[in-house]
SELUMFI-346161 format. One record per atom (N, C-alpha, C): residue in three letters; x, y, z. Coordinates in steps of 0.05 Angstrom, whole numbers, plus 5000, padded with zeros to 4 digits. Atoms other than C-alpha are relative to their C-alpha. Last residue first. Example, Ala and Ser with C-alpha at 12.3 -4.5 7.8 and 13.67 -1.06 7.14 Angstrom:
BEGIN
SER498449764999/SER527349795143/SER498550225014/ALA501849765000/ALA524649105156/ALA501850245000/
This chain:
BEGIN
SER499249804983/SER960960119882/SER502650015029/PHE498250084988/PHE959559819819/PHE500850185021/GLY500250284988/GLY952759809790/GLY502349795013/PRO503350184990/PRO953360449758/PRO501249725000/LEU501250065026/LEU961560649745/LEU496749855016/SER500550285001/SER963760979811/SER499149934972/LEU496750105001/LEU967561619824/LEU499749734996/THR500550245008/THR961662109802/THR502549764995/GLN499250125014/GLN963762699839/GLN499349774991/SER497550205002/SER959663119881/SER500449834979/THR500450204978/THR955163679859/THR501949805005/ARG498450145011/ARG956464409833/ARG498849695018/TYR499150104990/TYR952464949842/TYR501549794986/ILE501549934980/ILE949665579809/ILE501349875022/PRO500450204997/PRO954565719751/PRO497749985026/GLU498349964976/GLU953666349709/GLU499849745012/LEU500050164975/LEU952266339636/LEU501050035025/THR498949954978/THR951966749580/THR499449885028/GLY500249754972/GLY949566679518/GLY501949975011/GLN497949735013/GLN949366179453/GLN499150115021/PHE500449744990/PHE946365449477/PHE501850274997/LEU498649825009/LEU945064859451/LEU499750255003/ALA500949745005/ALA940464459501/ALA502350104990/GLU497349844991/GLU940863639504/GLU499650334988/ILE501049825014/ILE934563249516/ILE503050185001/VAL498649784975/VAL936362599536/VAL500250254978/PRO498749695010/PRO930762199505/PRO501750075019/PRO502149654985/PRO929461469517/PRO501450214992/GLU499349964983/GLU932760959458/GLU499050145016/TRP501949684986/TRP929760639406/TRP502350065021/TRP498649884977/TRP932360099355/TRP498450215013/ARG500849744992/ARG927859549323/ARG501650135019/GLU501550044976/GLU931859009297/GLU498950255004/ASN502850145003/ASN934358889224/ASN498549925030/MET499150234999/MET942159109248/MET497149834998/PHE496550114999/PHE938959719271/PHE500149724989/SER499050254996/SER932359979265/SER502049994995/LEU497750125014/LEU928160599273/LEU501449705003/GLY499850275000/GLY920760729283/GLY502449934988/ILE499650035021/ILE920361469302/ILE500949654989/GLU503049855015/GLU916761789362/GLU500149834969/GLU501750224999/GLU922861389404/GLU496150124990/VAL500150295011/VAL927161809373/VAL498349825004/LEU498850254982/LEU924762429393/LEU500249744992/THR501250335002/THR923662959337/THR501749925019/GLY501050144972/GLY925963659352/GLY498349755005/ARG503149995002/ARG925763899276/ARG499450015036/TRP501449695001/TRP932963949282/TRP497950065003/TYR498349924974/TYR934163229303/TYR500050315008/HIS500450044974/HIS929063009259/HIS500950085021/ASN502449814998/ASN931663379192/ASN498649935023/SER499349754995/SER938663069210/SER497450185004/VAL499349984964/VAL935662329213/VAL500950305009/GLU503050054988/GLU931962489144/GLU501550025034/ASP501149774991/ASP938562779113/ASP498049955013/LEU498949804991/LEU942862189138/LEU498050245004/THR500850174974/THR937461679108/THR501050225023/SER503149964996/SER937862049041/SER499849955032/LEU499749644998/LEU945662149040/LEU497149985006/ASN500449845024/ASN945661309056/ASN500050355009/LEU502049855008/LEU947961059121/LEU499950174976/SER500449835020/SER952560499141/SER497550104989/HIS502750035020/HIS952060229208/HIS501350154974/PRO497450085015/PRO957460179270/PRO497449864977/LEU500050304998/LEU951960559319/LEU502250024970/ARG497850134989/ARG954261289321/ARG500649664997/LEU498649935026/LEU948161659279/LEU502749865006/TYR500850155032/TYR943861259324/TYR501850024984/ASP500150285004/ASP947061529386/ASP499649904982/LEU496850095006/LEU947162179354/LEU501449765015/TRP499549955034/TRP939762199346/TRP502549945003/SER499450405012/SER939961919417/SER499550104975/SER498150055008/SER941162719436/SER500749634996/ASP499050184993/ASP934462969427/ASP502149794995/HIS500450215020/HIS933963649416/HIS501749755009/PHE499850244989/PHE933464339445/PHE499549704985/SER502250195009/SER935164939424/SER500449765012/VAL500150344987/VAL937865619458/VAL497449834984/THR501750185025/THR938766359434/THR500749675013/TYR498150335013/TYR941266749492/TYR498049944982/ALA501850185029/ALA939767469518/ALA502749794998/GLY500849855027/GLY941767649594/GLY499349794980/LYS499649734992/LYS944967099648/LYS498850184972/SER499849885024/SER943166389639/SER499450305008/ARG502849835001/ARG943165969704/ARG500550234970/ALA499249755007/ALA948565399706/ALA497650104991/CYS502449925002/CYS947364699745/CYS500750324988/VAL499749704986/VAL954264299752/VAL496250094980/LEU502049805013/LEU954263599754/LEU500150235009/HIS500949904982/HIS961763389774/HIS497850084982/LYS500749645011/LYS965762969730/LYS498350015030/GLY498449814992/GLY969262329755/GLY499450284998/PHE498850064982/PHE965961829704/PHE502550195012/VAL500449794970/VAL962262269666/VAL501049905022/ARG499849665003/ARG963861999596/ARG499050125024/ASN496949875007/ASN964461289623/ASN501150264986/PRO498449974977/PRO957461269649/PRO503350044991/HIS496949965007/HIS954261359586/HIS502450035021/LYS499550085030/LYS947061199578/LYS503049955003/THR501150224999/THR946361279657/THR500749764981/ARG497150154992/ARG950761879652/ARG499549685006/PHE497949975015/PHE946062139598/PHE502149785019/ASN500650205014/ASN939861919646/ASN502349974978/GLU499450274979/GLU942762359701/GLU499649824980/ALA497150034996/ALA943763029651/ALA500749705011/ASP498850085026/ASP936562859625/ASP503749985006/VAL500550225006/VAL934562859698/VAL500649894975/ARG497850174980/ARG938663469716/ARG498849724993/THR501050034973/THR934363839661/THR501749755012/ALA503149805000/ALA935564119582/ALA499249995038/PHE502450154991/PHE943063839585/PHE497750135006/LEU500850064980/LEU948664249553/LEU497649765003/LEU501250255008/LEU952764319485/LEU499249965034/LEU499250114979/LEU955865079488/LEU497549725002/ALA501350024976/ALA954565239426/ALA501949885024/HIS499849684993/HIS959465419358/HIS498950025033/LEU496849994994/LEU960564649337/LEU499950265016/ARG498650194975/ARG953364419355/ARG502950104998/SER497550225003/SER951865109319/SER500149795018/PRO497050014992/PRO945865489346/PRO501349704989/PHE498750164969/PHE939465459311/PHE502650074999/ASP499449824984/ASP938166069258/ASP499349825032/ASN498149814998/ASN940265679197/ASN499850145031/TYR500949914970/TYR935365049200/TYR502750285016/LEU501949954988/LEU936164889134/LEU498450185021/ARG502249985024/ARG941964919096/ARG497850125008/GLN498649815026/GLN947165069144/GLN498150084987/ARG501149714987/ARG943164569198/ARG500450264980/TYR503949945008/TYR943664069146/TYR499650275020/TYR500150065029/TYR951964099140/TYR496450074999/GLU498449774998/GLU952364149222/GLU499750144967/LEU502749814997/LEU948263559219/LEU501350285004/HIS500950025028/HIS953763199162/HIS496550235020/TYR499349825030/TYR959663439191/TYR496950064992/GLU500249794999/GLU957563169264/GLU499950304981/ALA502049964997/ALA955962509237/ALA499050285015/PHE502149975017/PHE962062509203/PHE497450035008/TYR499649825016/TYR966662679253/TYR498150034979/ASN501249824990/ASN963362129295/ASN500450254994/GLN503449955000/GLN963561629243/GLN499850215021/VAL501349985027/VAL971661769230/VAL496950075004/THR499149734996/THR973161759310/THR499250114976/THR502749864983/THR969161079308/THR500150345000/PHE502149965022/PHE973660849254/PHE497650115011/GLN500149785027/GLN979461069284/GLN497549914989/ASP499150145023/ASP978460629352/ASP499850274975/GLU498250154992/GLU977660859425/GLU500949904976/PRO499750275010/PRO972261339415/PRO503149915006/LEU500550334999/LEU970661869452/LEU499649784994/THR499050195018/THR975862419459/THR498049855012/THR499450124990/THR973863029509/THR498849714977/GLY499850134971/GLY971963549465/GLY501149795005/PHE497149804996/PHE973063819393/PHE500649995033/PRO498350225006/PRO967263199373/PRO503350175002/ASN497349735013/ASN962763579410/ASN502949814991/GLY498250075033/GLY957762929426/GLY501850254986/THR502750125027/THR953863079483/THR501249964982/LEU499550275005/LEU959863109535/LEU497949844983/VAL502450065002/VAL961663799540/VAL499349704994/ASP500050285026/ASP968164009558/ASP497149885006/TRP500350324998/TRP967564669597/TRP500449834976/GLY499150195015/GLY969465419578/GLY500249665009/PRO501650165017/PRO964765829604/PRO501549694980/LEU501249855017/LEU965165679663/LEU501550234979/GLU502049704998/GLU970165359701/GLU498550054975/SER500949805024/SER973364669695/SER498450215014/ASP500049695003/ASP977364399752/ASP499550224982/PRO499649814971/PRO973163819777/PRO501050255002/ASP497850054990/ASP971263629703/ASP500750145032/LEU498049875000/LEU964763749686/LEU502149915015/TRP497150134984/TRP958263479677/TRP501950074985/ALA497950075019/ALA952863989644/ALA502249855021/PHE498550144991/PHE946164309669/PHE502649854980/LEU499350175019/LEU941764849644/LEU502049865021/GLU498350194990/GLU937165329685/GLU500649794977/LEU499850315013/LEU934265889645/LEU501649915009/THR497650114993/THR933066649660/THR498549694997/ALA501550154981/ALA928166959615/ALA501749865011/THR498349884979/THR932867449568/THR498949775025/ASP502049934973/ASP929567049504/ASP502550095024/LYS497749755002/LYS931766719436/LYS498150205017/ILE500349764984/ILE928566039440/ILE502050195004/LEU497549805015/LEU928665499381/LEU498650215025/HIS496650044987/HIS925664839420/HIS500850194988/ASP497949895018/ASP917765069414/ASP503349875007/MET497449784992/MET914564569450/MET500850134986/
C-alpha cells in the first residue's frame, strides 16, 4: 500500500471527539502533544514531547513530503483502527464520540502504525541511532509487528492501529454514542 496520498478522491476517516467538539478543531488522541494531556507525571510528559520532536525532526530531514504530525489532523484510517485504539487506550477515549468524517476537495494524507508511538513512550532510554531507526520505520509505513522489538529483554509487539495524518478539508458524516464505561466495566 502506498501510504502517502495526494488526491481529491473521497476518503472517510475516524476520530474520537468530545461531545461538544466540532470539525475541524477536534482534539485528536493518537499522540498529539498539544491536545489532551496524556501523561500523569513529568517524566512521561517529557518522554512524549521528545518522541514527537524526534519524529518531526526525522520527517523534516528525510520525509518532507509527508504531513507533519504537529500540523496535520491525526485521525484513524478505519473504524476498526479507532475501536482498536479504544481497546488499547480506554482512558483516552472515555466519554468521547466516534466520528466519521469525509474528505472534501484536495488533500494530503499519510498512514502510519501508531503502535510506534506506544513503543517510544515506554519507560526506556533509546540512543539516537535507535530513535532514527524507529522514526524511519514509522515514516516508511512499517508495522510494529513486522519488526522484532524488545523491551526489558522481552519481545515487544502490539497489533497495528493505523493513524492518518490528514491535511485538507473534512466534513462530519455521523457520530456514534459516547463511550461511558471502560472495557470490562458496565
